[in-house]
C-alpha positions in Angstrom: 118.7 124.7 98.3 116.3 124.6 101.1 113.5 127.4 101.3 112.1 128.9 104.5 108.4 128.4 104.9 105.8 128.7 107.9 103.7 125.6 107.3 100.0 125.0 107.9 99.4 122.1 109.4 97.1 122.1 111.5 99.5 106.6 121.7 102.3 105.2 123.5 101.9 103.4 126.7 104.6 103.3 129.6 105.4 106.7 129.9 106.1 107.5 126.3 103.5 109.8 125.0 102.6 111.7 121.9 102.1 115.4 122.4 101.1 116.0 118.7 97.5 114.5 119.1 94.4 116.2 120.2 91.7 114.1 121.8 88.5 115.6 122.6 85.0 114.1 123.8 82.2 116.4 122.6 78.7 116.3 124.1 76.3 118.2 122.0 72.5 118.1 121.2 69.9 119.2 118.6 66.6 120.5 119.3 64.3 118.9 116.8 60.3 119.0 116.3 60.2 115.5 117.7 62.2 116.3 120.7 65.8 116.7 121.6 68.4 114.5 120.2 71.6 114.0 122.1 75.1 112.9 120.6 78.6 112.2 122.0 81.7 112.2 119.7 85.4 111.3 120.6 87.6 113.2 118.2 91.2 112.4 117.3 93.0 115.1 115.7 96.6 114.5 114.6 98.9 117.8 114.3 99.0 117.0 110.3 95.3 117.7 110.0 93.9 114.1 109.7 91.9 112.4 112.4 89.3 109.9 113.2 85.7 110.4 114.9 83.9 107.9 116.9 80.1 109.0 117.5 77.6 107.6 119.8 74.0 108.6 120.0 70.5 107.3 120.4 67.9 107.5 117.5 64.6 109.1 118.7 62.6 107.0 116.0 64.1 103.6 116.6 65.0 104.2 120.2 68.3 102.5 119.6 71.8 103.2 120.3 74.3 103.7 117.4 77.8 103.9 117.1 79.7 105.1 114.2 83.3 105.0 113.1 84.6 107.5 110.7 87.8 109.1 109.1 88.0 112.8 109.4 88.8 115.7 107.0 90.1 119.1 108.2 89.3 122.2 106.1 89.0 126.1 106.6 85.6 127.8 106.5 84.4 130.0 104.0 83.3 133.5 104.6 80.1 135.4 103.0 82.0 136.2 100.1 83.1 132.9 99.2 86.6 133.1 100.0 88.7 131.0 102.4 88.2 132.0 106.3 91.3 131.1 108.4 89.9 131.7 111.6 87.5 128.6 111.2 88.5 125.0 111.0 85.7 122.6 110.1 86.1 118.8 110.9 83.8 116.4 108.7 83.5 112.6 108.8 83.9 110.4 105.8 84.0 106.8 105.1 81.5 106.0 108.0 81.4 102.4 109.3 78.2 101.4 111.6 79.7 99.7 114.4 76.7 99.3 116.3 73.1 99.8 114.9 71.7 100.3 111.7 70.4 103.8 111.1 72.3 105.7 108.2 74.2 108.6 109.9 74.8 111.7 107.9 78.2 113.4 109.3 78.0 116.5 111.2 80.3 119.2 110.6 82.3 119.9 113.9 83.4 123.7 113.9 86.5 125.0 115.6 87.0 128.7 116.0 90.5 130.5 116.5 91.0 132.0 120.0 93.0 135.1 119.3 94.4 135.1 123.1 95.9 131.7 122.9 96.3 131.2 118.8 94.5 127.7 119.4 91.4 126.6 117.5 88.9 125.8 120.1 85.4 123.6 119.7 82.7 126.2 118.9 79.8 124.4 117.5 78.1 121.8 115.4 76.3 122.0 112.2 74.1 119.0 110.8 73.2 119.7 107.0 70.0 118.4 105.9 69.2 116.5 102.6 67.3 119.7 101.5 70.3 121.8 102.2 69.3 123.7 105.0 71.2 123.6 108.4 70.6 122.8 112.0 72.9 124.3 114.6 73.9 122.0 117.5 74.9 123.3 120.8 77.9 122.2 122.6 76.9 120.9 126.1 80.4 119.7 127.0 83.9 119.9 125.9 86.7 117.7 127.2 90.5 117.6 126.3 91.5 113.9 127.2 94.5 112.8 128.8 95.8 109.2 129.3 94.3 108.9 132.5 90.8 109.4 131.0 90.9 106.4 129.0 89.5 104.0 131.6 87.8 100.8 130.5 84.4 102.3 131.1 85.1 105.4 129.3 86.6 103.7 126.3 83.5 101.2 126.1 81.3 104.2 125.4 83.1 104.6 121.7 84.7 101.1 121.2 83.7 97.3 121.7 85.7 94.8 123.4 86.9 93.5 119.9 88.0 96.8 118.5 91.7 97.1 118.1 92.2 100.2 120.0 90.5 98.5 123.0 92.6 95.5 122.8 95.8 97.8 122.1 95.1 99.6 125.4 93.9 96.9 127.8 95.3 93.4 126.5 98.6 92.8 128.6 100.0 90.8 125.5 99.9 93.8 123.4 102.2 95.8 125.7 104.5 93.2 126.4 108.4 94.3 125.9 111.1 92.6 124.0 112.8 89.6 125.2 116.3 89.3 126.2 117.5 88.0 122.6 115.7 91.0 121.0 117.2 93.4 123.2 120.7 92.6 122.0 119.8 94.9 118.8 121.2 98.5 118.9 119.7 101.4 116.9 122.4 103.6 115.2 121.7 107.1 114.5 123.7 109.2 111.9 122.0 112.8 112.2 123.4 115.5 109.9 122.1 118.8 110.0 123.3 122.2 108.6 122.4 124.2 111.8 124.6 127.2 111.1 123.2 128.1 108.1 122.2 131.9 107.5 119.1 131.0 105.7 117.9 127.7 106.9 120.0 126.9 110.0 117.0 127.7 112.7 114.7 125.1 110.5 117.6 122.7 110.7 117.8 123.0 114.4 114.4 121.8 114.9 114.5 119.0 112.6 117.8 117.8 114.4 116.3 118.0 117.9 113.1 116.4 116.9 114.5 113.6 114.9 117.2 112.7 117.7 114.3 112.9 120.3 112.2 110.6 118.4 114.8 107.8 117.8 116.2 108.0 121.2 113.0 107.5 122.9 112.3 104.4 120.5 115.5 102.8 121.5 114.6 103.5 125.0 111.0 102.3 124.8 112.0 99.3 123.4 114.9 98.7 125.7 117.7 98.7 123.1 121.1 100.5 123.0 121.2 104.0 121.3 124.3 104.8 119.4 124.0 108.2 118.0 126.3 110.4 116.0 125.3 113.9 115.6 127.1 116.1 112.9 126.0 119.5 113.3 127.2 123.0 114.2 130.9 123.5 113.8 131.1 119.9 113.3 129.2 120.0 110.0 131.4 118.9 107.0 131.8 116.2 104.3 134.8 114.9 106.3 132.9 113.9 109.2 129.9 112.4 107.3 132.2 110.4 105.5 134.0 109.2 108.9 130.7 108.5 110.4 129.6 106.3 107.3 132.8 104.4 107.4 132.6 104.1 111.1 129.0 102.2 111.1 129.6 98.5 111.9 126.0 97.3 112.6 125.4 93.7 113.2 122.7 91.5 111.4 119.9 92.6 114.3 120.5 96.3 114.4 118.8 99.2 113.1 120.7 102.1 111.0 119.0 105.3 110.9 120.8 108.3 108.7 119.1 111.6 108.6 120.1 114.8 106.9 118.4 118.3 107.1 120.2 121.1 105.1 120.7 122.4 101.5 120.4 119.9 98.6 120.6 120.3 95.0 120.2 118.4 91.7 120.2 119.0 88.1 118.1 117.8 85.2 121.2 116.3 83.1 122.1 113.8 86.0 121.2 110.2 86.3 120.3 110.5 89.9 116.8 110.9 90.9 117.5 111.6 94.7 119.3 114.9 95.8 122.9 115.7 96.1 123.9 117.0 99.8 125.6 120.2 99.9 128.2 119.5 102.6 130.5 122.8 102.4 131.4 123.9 105.8 133.3 127.0 104.6 132.3 129.9 102.3 135.5 129.4 100.3 135.0 126.0 99.5 133.8 125.1 95.8 130.1 124.1 95.3 129.6 120.2 94.5 132.5 118.0 93.7 134.6 117.0 96.8 131.9 118.6 98.9 128.9 116.6 98.1 127.5 113.0 98.0 124.0 111.7 96.6 121.4 109.9 98.8 121.5 106.9 96.7 125.1 106.3 97.3 124.5 106.9 101.0 121.9 104.4 100.6 123.9 101.6 99.0 126.7 102.2 101.5 124.4 101.7 104.3 122.6 98.6 103.3 125.9 96.9 102.1 126.8 96.9 106.1 124.1 94.4 106.6 121.8 95.7 109.3 118.1 94.1 109.6 116.6 97.5 109.4 118.0 100.7 107.4 116.2 104.1 107.3 117.8 106.6 105.0 115.9 110.1 105.0 116.9 113.5 103.7 114.9 116.9 104.1 116.5 119.0 101.1 115.9 120.5 97.9 116.4 118.5 94.7 116.3 121.1 92.4 118.5 123.6 90.5 121.0 124.8 92.9 120.5 128.6 92.0 117.0 128.7 93.3 116.3 131.4 95.9 114.7 130.9 99.4 111.1 131.8 100.1 109.1 132.4 103.2 105.5 131.2 103.5 102.4 131.8 105.4 101.9 130.2 109.2 99.2 127.9 110.1 96.9 126.7 112.7 97.1 124.2 115.7 95.0 122.9 118.6 95.5 122.1 122.2 97.4 118.6 122.5 96.6 115.6 124.5 99.1 113.4 126.0 98.5 109.5 125.2 100.9 106.8 125.4 102.7 104.6 122.7 101.6 100.9 121.9 104.3 98.2 122.3 103.2 96.0 119.5 103.0 98.7 116.8 106.5 99.7 117.7 107.8 96.0 117.5 106.1 95.9 114.1 108.1 99.0 112.7 111.4 98.5 114.3 111.8 94.7 115.3 110.7 92.8 112.6 112.9 89.7 111.6 112.5 90.4 107.9 115.3 92.8 106.4 113.9 96.2 105.4 115.6 99.4 103.8 114.1 102.6 103.0 115.5 105.5 101.1 113.1 108.6 101.5 113.6 112.3 100.4 111.5 115.3 100.9 111.1 116.5 97.1 110.8 115.0 93.9 113.5 115.7 91.3 113.1 119.6 90.2 111.1 120.6 93.5 112.4 122.7 96.3 111.9 121.4 100.0 110.1 123.8 102.7 110.8 124.4 106.2 110.4 127.0 109.0 112.0 127.8 112.6 108.7 126.8 114.2 107.8 123.2 113.0 111.0 122.4 111.0 111.1 120.9 107.5 107.5 120.0 106.4 108.6 116.7 105.4 110.4 116.0 108.6 107.3 117.2 110.4 104.8 115.0 108.4 107.1 111.9 108.6 107.3 112.5 112.4 103.6 112.9 112.7 102.8 109.7 110.5 105.2 107.6 112.8 103.7 108.9 115.9 100.1 107.9 114.6 101.3 104.5 113.6 102.5 104.0 117.1 99.3 105.0 118.5 96.8 102.4 119.8 94.4 103.8 117.2 96.4 102.1 114.5 96.1 98.9 113.3 98.1 96.6 110.7 101.1 98.9 111.0 103.6 98.7 108.2 106.5 100.7 107.0 104.6 100.9 103.4 101.6 102.3 105.1 103.6 104.8 107.2 105.6 106.0 104.0 102.7 106.5 102.0 101.1 108.5 105.1 104.0 110.7 105.1 104.0 111.2 101.4 100.4 112.0 101.1 100.4 114.3 104.2 103.3 116.2 103.0 101.6 116.6 99.4 98.4 117.8 101.2 99.8 120.3 103.5 102.4 121.8 101.1 99.4 122.3 98.8 97.5 124.0 101.8 100.5 126.5 102.4 101.2 129.7 100.8 104.9 130.1 99.6 106.1 133.7 99.1 107.4 133.9 95.5 110.0 136.3 94.3 107.3 138.7 93.1 106.4 138.8 96.7 102.9 137.2 95.9 101.7 133.9 97.6 101.3 130.4 95.7 100.6 127.0 96.9 103.7 125.2 97.7 104.3 121.9 95.7 106.2 119.1 97.3 106.1 115.5 96.3 108.4 113.2 98.4 110.0 110.2 96.7 110.8 106.8 98.4 111.9 103.2 97.6 112.2 100.4 99.6 114.1 97.0 99.4 
């Protein structure tokens, strides 16, 4: 089964933009005994809570310019009694790399607080923790939520060099060149199955269906290839129609095939299948399982046998005992979003590689439940989509499906642990969800 859950989860040129990233420029200062020290930071926050920070500052002692690159971790604040304070989000840099300069930088804490009127977390102040454990409070002098038009050459060079991949991705014409006529002969086939009329999870499945359709239709349009969707949802949801759609698939060797399922799933410990069985009943009087189900591994093998160049097979459903009941969890946090464009070379690296590739991925390991809600949809689907957005961004380098899948899995695991799921006794416990995948 699939249980309902409110999930805590905290570029795309040429008109296609990510609306799941927040890109800020923060200017702030510390008043030290030796004088005022000024800093500028460009902070990128992805909707799944990951991100990067680029920090530019002048050291008072060396009188030198320094530029630091860091990954970013997101966490809640802690109140005076040592409990988690969900009105505060803190972003801390890690894995520092000195892009320019030699002064060792100890990461500041960028603090965002919840605005109760908008329900967004907004930048509030900066904290620097000294070696002796004391804290210095940094004052925010200016905060800007950046958009595509703000990313001019002059602005970007404040935080990047001309040799940085991000700079090249934005301003090198070779990085934004589209497909040639031969490549444009490819087609993207989407078979999208969603149990949108189910009483317990239907609203979550609607979110998954609409978001998945939008994502892959935009990928096809951005690349300039034909999009051939088959949507099985609402009153069309049935095992018969799924079989019909799979049998009708006839891709050529240059094509892309995507199969996506959002709905109920199940498995039992005594089966030889690690991946879930789909519950494809469309009427209440139909028997559970049997002729109204199919295993994801069977679908994967079927699609691979058709010979397309790229096969992506996903399911967001439970992979556990079918008697498990549904649960509800706590809601989460978000920040204002920027509109930033995709990168063509990253999109081609994922979807237009000449080397054949097939991926099977499901939301939860055998014995686990999958989570979703009517706001974000499935936690796995959400995090997979967010990972795809990140890997299409000019901020990403060395883009591969392996890296993307590992990112989606890790973020699903991480965000599930941060989410409180309502138990049968009405208590809240952390969700446990470990996506599975295999690649050929």
